[in-house]
C-alpha positions in Angstrom: 27.5 -75.4 3.1 24.4 -76.3 3.9 22.1 -73.5 5.3 18.6 -72.5 6.7 18.0 -69.1 6.4 14.7 -67.4 7.8 13.2 -64.3 7.1 10.6 -62.2 8.9 8.9 -58.8 8.3 9.6 -56.2 10.8 6.6 -55.4 12.8 5.3 -51.5 12.6 3.7 -51.6 15.9 6.1 -51.1 19.2 5.0 -54.0 21.2 4.9 -56.4 18.3 8.1 -55.7 17.4 9.5 -56.1 20.8 7.8 -59.6 21.0 9.6 -60.2 17.7 13.3 -59.4 18.3 12.7 -61.3 21.8 11.5 -64.7 19.6 14.1 -64.3 16.9 16.5 -63.8 19.7 15.2 -67.4 21.0 15.0 -69.1 17.8 18.9 -68.0 17.4 19.6 -69.5 20.7 17.9 -72.7 20.4 17.3 -74.1 16.3 21.5 -74.3 15.9 21.7 -76.3 19.0 18.8 -78.4 18.1 19.3 -78.6 14.8 23.1 -80.0 14.9 21.6 -82.5 17.7 20.7 -84.3 14.2 22.2 -82.5 11.3 26.2 -81.1 11.0 26.8 -78.3 9.4 24.1 -76.2 8.9 24.4 -72.5 9.1 21.4 -71.0 10.8 20.5 -67.4 10.0 17.5 -65.8 11.2 16.9 -62.0 9.5 14.7 -59.0 9.0 13.6 -59.0 5.5 10.8 -57.6 3.2 9.8 -60.7 2.9 8.8 -63.5 5.1 9.6 -67.1 4.5 12.7 -69.8 5.0 15.1 -71.1 2.7 17.0 -74.6 2.8 20.2 -74.8 0.6 23.1 -77.1 0.4 22.3 -80.1 0.8 23.4 -82.2 -1.9 21.2 -85.6 -1.3 17.8 -84.9 -1.6 16.7 -87.3 0.9 19.0 -85.9 3.2 17.0 -82.1 2.6 13.8 -84.2 2.8 14.8 -85.3 6.1 16.0 -82.1 7.3 12.8 -80.5 6.2 10.5 -82.9 8.3 12.6 -82.5 11.5 12.5 -78.6 11.3 8.7 -79.0 10.6 8.8 -80.8 14.2 10.8 -78.2 15.9 8.3 -75.6 14.5 5.6 -77.4 15.5 7.4 -77.5 18.9 5.9 -75.0 21.4 8.6 -75.3 24.1 11.3 -74.0 21.5 9.4 -70.8 21.6 8.8 -70.1 25.3 10.3 -66.8 25.9 
């Protein structure tokens, strides 16, 4: 199964944590829908972790993985996706 795993380090400041949680909720709502417009069967997981980062797995075709990575970069640069 194709998977996108996005990890955030939990903020310690309550105001920042509140914003971060709203941001994660927004990403959980928007990213799967936007990704599904161009790529089928990608499971999107967004969570807190001890280290921040993103992993892409399950793509058997390297060209498809590269197209997915480029599309993900486009989405990440789209400010409207983060409007809370």
